[in-house]
C-alpha angles and dihedrals in degrees: 000000000000090000091055091045091049091049092050091048092053092048095042115124085221108067138150120218116202133174125220113200109199107202092174126100093234131060118267126214114226121183120208103209119223091208120053093191098050108019117189133168089231090060097043142089111251119226122186107206110207119234116276092001137123109233126192122216123192120204122188115209144187105174106013118048093195124084112240112215131182120207128176106224106170136008089267100026139070130171134223108213119193110193129185124223113299090011122150130219122197120204117195135174116263129186092254098035130296137348118215122197140153132209088205132068098286126150109228115184138161117269116232097225107036094168090064091063113079120219142176118249118244126219094251088054093051091049088054091046091244124136141175086230094058091064093218097313117129110243117233120252093252094046119122112252115248122255115269125212113256117261119238119271093251092062116088119199109215112220093027120143090260090063092059095071 
């Protein structure tokens, strides 16, 4: 049923085009909710926005002309972003995760169940031993650090093992 609904949404004459500009050096997961009244990550289309890229998202609609997006921003926080047609969303690194803002008329609110929205850990989070997977629990000192999304190929990490040759 979701496949049929997704196909109809993409071919709908009523669609909302939004742009997510990822200013971070790691990919960001953005979920396009299928329901604007009860958005959940389980009932959404996952988009992985590449690092330092501008990424278009198309949302077909019948009742709600705004695209409803879910973004995990901190270990204990997620945002619901409702964006009108041709709206822009900017995602930046923050010490505890990600910062989401819009220069357009977008409604950005807290999501009630942030732990239900998956996310990719950022380097500042890993350095602070924070993770979206820890669900707000402090990791122990001997805990294994979480996996971090790979950086893009045009980013060079100074002091990496490849620099020691």
